[in-house]
Structures are given as structure tokens and as C-alpha cells.
C-alpha positions as CSV (number, residue, x, y, z in Angstrom):
1,M,-0.9,27.4,-18.4
2,I,0.8,26.8,-22.1
3,E,3.3,29.5,-23.2
4,D,4.1,31.2,-25.9
5,E,6.0,29.3,-28.5
6,G,9.5,31.6,-27.9
7,A,9.7,29.5,-24.8
8,A,9.4,26.4,-26.5
9,G,6.0,25.2,-24.6
10,R,6.7,25.5,-21.3
11,V,4.6,25.1,-18.8
12,E,3.9,27.5,-16.2
13,G,3.8,26.8,-12.8
14,V,6.3,24.0,-13.6
15,T,10.7,23.2,-13.0
16,Y,12.2,22.0,-15.5
17,I,15.4,20.0,-14.7
18,V,18.6,19.9,-16.3
19,D,21.1,18.4,-14.3
20,P,20.5,15.2,-12.4
21,A,22.2,16.4,-9.4
22,D,20.3,18.8,-8.3
23,P,19.3,19.3,-4.7
24,R,15.5,19.6,-5.1
25,V,14.7,15.7,-6.9
26,D,16.5,14.4,-3.8
27,D,13.5,12.3,-3.3
28,Y,13.6,10.2,-6.2
29,R,17.2,8.9,-5.9
30,E,17.8,5.1,-6.0
31,L,14.5,3.7,-6.6
32,N,15.2,0.7,-7.3
33,S,17.4,-0.1,-4.0
34,I,15.0,-1.3,-1.5
35,A,17.3,-0.6,1.8
36,V,18.5,2.8,0.1
37,R,14.8,4.3,-0.2
38,A,14.4,2.8,3.7
39,E,16.6,4.7,4.8
40,M,15.8,7.8,3.0
41,E,11.9,7.8,3.2
42,V,12.2,7.5,7.1
43,A,15.1,9.8,7.5
44,V,14.0,12.7,5.5
45,K,14.0,16.1,7.5
46,G,10.7,17.3,8.4
47,G,8.9,13.6,8.2
48,E,8.7,10.4,6.0
49,F,7.9,10.3,3.0
50,F,6.7,7.2,0.4
51,M,6.4,7.5,-3.4
52,G,3.7,7.1,-5.7
53,E,3.9,6.3,-9.4
54,G,1.4,7.0,-11.9
55,Y,-2.0,8.8,-13.0
56,V,-4.1,6.9,-10.6
57,P,-2.3,6.1,-7.4
58,I,-1.2,10.4,-7.3
59,D,-4.8,11.0,-7.7
60,R,-5.1,8.9,-4.6
61,M,-2.3,10.1,-3.0
62,I,-4.3,13.7,-3.2
63,D,-7.9,12.2,-2.6
64,S,-6.6,10.6,0.7
65,G,-5.6,13.6,2.3
66,H,-2.3,12.7,2.1
67,R,0.4,16.1,1.9
68,M,2.3,15.8,-1.5
69,R,5.8,16.7,-1.2
70,S,6.9,17.3,-5.1
71,V,6.3,15.5,-8.6
72,L,8.4,14.4,-11.0
73,L,7.5,14.3,-14.6
74,H,8.7,13.3,-18.3
75,P,7.8,15.5,-20.6
76,K,5.5,13.3,-22.5
77,R,3.3,12.7,-18.8
78,L,3.1,16.3,-18.8
79,K,0.0,17.3,-20.8
80,R,-2.0,15.2,-18.4
81,F,-0.9,15.9,-15.6
82,I,-2.4,19.7,-15.7
83,P,-5.7,19.3,-14.2
84,T,-4.2,18.3,-11.3
85,M,-1.7,20.6,-10.9
86,A,-5.0,23.0,-10.5
87,R,-6.2,21.6,-7.8
88,P,-6.4,23.2,-4.9
89,E,-4.2,20.7,-3.3
90,M,-1.1,20.6,-5.2
91,A,-0.9,24.7,-4.3
92,G,3.3,25.4,-3.4
93,V,3.8,21.6,-4.5
94,P,6.8,21.7,-6.6
95,V,6.4,19.7,-10.2
96,Y,9.3,19.3,-11.4
97,V,9.8,17.7,-15.4
98,G,12.9,15.8,-17.1
99,E,13.9,14.6,-19.7
100,Q,14.9,10.8,-20.3
101,D,18.3,10.7,-19.6
102,V,18.0,13.2,-16.7
103,I,14.9,11.5,-14.7
104,A,17.5,7.5,-15.9
105,D,20.4,9.7,-14.1
106,I,18.0,10.7,-11.0
107,V,16.5,7.2,-10.1
108,G,19.8,4.6,-11.1
109,F,17.8,2.9,-13.5
110,N,16.3,3.8,-16.8
111,M,12.0,4.4,-16.0
112,Y,10.4,5.0,-19.2
113,R,8.2,7.9,-18.9
114,S,8.1,8.0,-15.4
115,C,5.4,10.0,-14.0
116,L,6.2,10.3,-10.2
117,A,5.5,12.3,-7.1
118,S,6.8,12.5,-3.2
119,G,4.1,12.4,-0.4
120,F,4.5,13.2,3.9
121,R,3.0,10.1,5.0
122,A,0.8,10.2,7.7
123,A,0.3,9.1,11.4
124,M,0.2,5.5,12.0
125,P,-2.9,4.8,14.1
126,T,-2.1,2.0,16.8
127,V,-3.7,-2.0,16.9
128,E,-6.0,-0.4,19.4
129,D,-6.7,2.4,17.8
130,L,-8.3,-0.3,14.5
131,A,-9.5,-2.7,17.2
132,R,-11.7,0.2,18.2
133,S,-12.7,2.0,15.4
134,C,-13.3,-1.0,12.4
135,R,-15.6,-3.9,11.7
136,R,-13.3,-6.1,9.1
137,I,-9.2,-6.0,9.1
138,V,-6.7,-7.7,7.5
139,V,-3.5,-8.9,9.4
140,L,-0.1,-9.4,7.5
141,E,2.3,-11.7,8.9
142,A,5.8,-11.7,7.7
143,L,5.1,-10.6,3.8
144,N,8.2,-10.0,1.8
145,D,6.4,-9.1,-1.8
146,D,5.8,-5.7,-2.0
147,Q,3.2,-6.8,-5.1
148,N,1.1,-9.2,-2.9
149,V,1.0,-6.4,-0.5
150,G,-0.2,-3.9,-2.9
151,A,-3.1,-6.7,-4.4
152,I,-4.2,-6.9,-1.1
153,A,-4.9,-3.6,-0.2
154,R,-6.5,-3.3,-3.4
155,A,-8.9,-6.4,-2.8
156,A,-9.2,-5.4,1.0
157,R,-11.2,-1.9,-0.1
158,A,-13.4,-3.8,-2.9
159,F,-14.5,-5.9,-0.5
160,G,-15.5,-3.3,2.4
161,I,-12.0,-4.5,4.7
162,D,-11.5,-1.5,7.3
163,G,-8.1,-1.6,8.6
164,I,-4.4,-3.0,8.2
165,V,-2.7,-4.6,10.8
166,I,1.0,-5.4,10.0
167,S,3.2,-7.8,11.8
168,P,6.9,-6.1,13.0
169,T,8.8,-8.0,9.5
170,C,5.9,-7.1,7.3
171,N,7.0,-5.2,4.3
172,D,6.3,-1.9,4.5
173,P,3.1,-0.5,2.9
174,Y,3.8,2.2,1.3
175,Q,6.8,1.3,-0.3
176,R,6.7,2.7,-4.2
177,R,5.5,-1.2,-5.9
178,T,2.8,-1.1,-2.7
179,V,1.3,2.1,-3.9
180,R,1.0,1.3,-7.4
181,V,-0.4,-2.2,-7.8
182,S,-2.4,-1.3,-5.1
183,M,-3.8,1.2,-7.4
184,G,-3.3,4.0,-4.1
185,E,-6.2,2.6,-3.0
186,I,-3.7,1.5,-0.1
187,L,-3.5,4.9,1.1
188,H,-6.9,5.1,2.3
189,M,-6.2,2.4,4.2
190,P,-5.3,2.8,7.8
191,V,-2.3,0.8,8.3
192,A,-1.0,-0.3,12.3
193,R,2.1,-2.1,12.7
194,A,2.5,-4.0,15.7
195,S,5.9,-3.5,17.3
196,A,7.7,-7.0,18.3
197,D,7.0,-6.9,21.8
198,D,3.3,-6.8,20.8
199,W,3.6,-9.9,18.4
200,P,1.3,-11.5,18.3
201,R,-0.2,-10.5,21.1
202,A,-2.1,-8.5,18.7
203,L,-4.3,-10.4,17.8
204,E,-5.4,-10.5,21.7
205,T,-5.9,-7.0,21.3
206,L,-7.9,-7.6,18.6
207,Q,-10.1,-10.2,20.4
208,S,-10.9,-8.1,22.9
209,N,-12.0,-5.9,20.7
210,G,-15.0,-8.1,20.0
211,F,-12.9,-10.0,17.1
212,H,-12.7,-13.7,15.7
213,T,-9.5,-13.9,14.3
214,W,-9.1,-16.5,11.1
215,A,-5.7,-17.6,10.5
216,M,-5.8,-18.9,6.8
217,T,-4.3,-21.9,6.9
218,P,-4.1,-24.8,3.3
219,D,-4.2,-27.2,6.6
220,A,-7.2,-29.7,5.7
221,E,-8.1,-30.2,9.3
222,A,-9.2,-26.3,9.3
223,V,-12.9,-25.1,8.6
224,D,-14.3,-24.5,5.6
225,L,-14.5,-21.4,4.4
226,W,-17.9,-21.6,3.1
227,D,-18.8,-22.8,5.9
228,M,-17.6,-20.8,8.7
229,A,-20.9,-17.7,9.8
230,V,-19.2,-14.1,9.4
231,P,-19.0,-12.7,12.6
232,D,-19.8,-8.9,13.1
233,R,-16.2,-8.2,13.6
234,V,-13.7,-10.2,12.1
235,A,-9.7,-10.3,10.8
236,V,-8.2,-12.5,8.7
237,V,-5.2,-13.4,9.4
238,L,-2.3,-13.9,6.7
239,G,0.9,-15.3,6.0
240,A,3.6,-14.9,3.5
241,E,3.5,-17.6,0.4
242,G,5.6,-20.9,0.9
243,H,6.2,-20.3,5.2
244,G,2.9,-19.2,5.7
245,L,1.8,-18.2,9.1
246,E,3.8,-19.1,12.2
247,K,2.7,-21.9,14.8
248,A,2.1,-18.8,17.9
249,T,0.1,-17.2,15.0
250,M,-2.1,-19.9,14.0
251,D,-2.3,-21.0,18.5
252,A,-3.5,-16.5,19.4
253,S,-6.2,-16.9,17.0
254,T,-10.1,-17.6,16.9
255,H,-10.0,-20.2,14.0
256,R,-8.3,-21.6,11.7
257,V,-9.9,-22.1,8.3
258,R,-8.9,-23.2,4.9
259,I,-9.9,-21.8,1.1
260,P,-11.5,-25.3,-0.1
261,I,-10.0,-25.9,-4.3
262,S,-9.6,-28.0,-6.6
263,A,-7.0,-30.9,-5.0
264,N,-5.5,-30.2,-8.6
265,V,-3.7,-27.2,-7.8
266,D,-1.1,-26.8,-4.5
267,S,-2.4,-23.0,-3.6
268,L,-3.5,-20.4,-4.7
269,N,-1.5,-16.6,-4.5
270,V,-1.8,-15.1,-0.9
271,G,-3.6,-12.2,-2.9
272,H,-5.9,-13.7,-4.5
273,A,-6.5,-16.0,-1.2
274,A,-7.3,-12.7,0.2
275,A,-9.6,-11.6,-2.2
276,V,-11.8,-15.1,-2.6
277,T,-11.8,-14.9,1.4
278,F,-12.7,-10.6,1.4
279,A,-15.2,-11.9,-0.6
280,A,-16.7,-14.6,1.2
281,V,-16.9,-12.3,4.8
282,A,-18.4,-9.2,2.4
283,R,-21.3,-11.5,0.8
284,P,-25.0,-10.2,1.1
285,P,-26.4,-12.8,4.5
286,R,-29.3,-14.4,2.6
287,A,-25.8,-15.9,0.8
288,R,-24.2,-17.2,3.7
């Protein structure tokens, strides 16, 4: 795919961007502005889109069945990306390459050797859809840290959690940082967002489909995680760090569960707490 030396080593099928104002790379603007990105990613003509960053998350985007819109690379990232360009899913997907200063002007900051891709979002299932099709679910209430959401999604995939329900105020699960921290694993997870009118009643939807809902809390009165029998269907309910779960959410859950930790440690990061809980749910029956 490398053209002759007279073409300055350029690659066939690649479009080289020299003007940061080129509208073909509009998907990649203002990457650090949550407000701007939220408006862009839902208002784009042709449907919502999201951003992936890094070779592995981009591969996960393709593997997950999300349709690609375009790719934007630093020249140093191109050689390793050439095998990905040959995948059938990349047919007709524009690949743009820009020098460091051009990309910095496009994205709004100095992103070192960028490797970015834009993909169309798949339609979200409903909470009822997940309640009928999943056995292990994680429910996230009002999490506002992209990295925590990404870490939880990665741990969920690792321990066999097969669906995610998010509250109306939870961060967008397809934020660029979330996709990156999850290593693209969140793209393989069905995610349902409960509406404001259906929260926390979404937990009742799960329960009516046979789920036990475990509200995770540091409360000393809660049941020790290691004493919990793991039912056939369980939903692990997690709140934002610091504030934790709302009282209404705790009251709507079937169990209050705590992870026993050393008295010398105040608490666990919510991502770590999620991973511990998922591992406990996934452990073999003989170890329960």
C-alpha cells in the first residue's frame, strides 16, 4: 500500500489533511469540551456518534459491530494501522492523516501522536430488554467520572457481567475517555439508560424479571459480600464516589451489601469495589 518514493512515502487510500478547518474532520473538534462534544455527538446529521482513541479501542469498535465513520491519525501511527485498514469493515471508511500541529488545531489541544476514530452509535436497548436477556447486570447511579465508568465496564466484561443500566444522571457511557479506559470493552456491553420518570423504578423492572438487586454501601449494617448467596439473576447497584447511592435507590433494592475492608482504609474506589463484587459474583459455586 506504500506508494513510490516520489509520492513522499504516502499510503494509498489515505487522505492527508493540511488545513485544520477542513470540514471532513469536524467529528474531531473540541475533544476536551464535554458540553461541546455532547451537543456534537447527538446532533450530527445521520445519527449519534462517539469517539474511540488508541489501537485496541478502535479494534474493539470494529469487532463490536459499530459502524465506523472515519479515522484520524498522526503520521507515526499510520504504519501500525495499515492492517486495520484492510479489514472488510473499513471499506469506504475515510482515513485522515495530519501532522502534529494540524491535529492540535483540529482537536483543540496538543494531542501527542493521535490515533482516533469516529463511529456511529448503536441504538440503546431498554431496561426491560436487558432484564429479559441478561443474568448479570451492573447498575450505575449518577457516576460522573468517565474513567470510573470505563474501569467498571472493563471489569464487568472480565467477570461475565452481561449488561449495564445507567441512571438518568449518569455520564454518557460513550465518552472518549470512558471508551479508552475500558479498552473498548464497553462497546461490547449492552447499555440501557433509565428515564427520569423511571428512576429508581427501573430496579423494580429488574426485580419483576427475577433479579436480586444489591445496593453496594460501606454501611456497617449491610450484609457482608462474602455471606451473600449468589442468585441466578443479580444486579450490582453502584453509586458515585463520596455521595454513594440515594436513599430511594437503597430502599428500592432487595439487599444492602458491603465489602469488608480494613478499618485502616476509609473506602475503595468505585471501580475497584465493582471489580471485587463482580469477582465475588463470578466465583465458582464451590468457592461460595
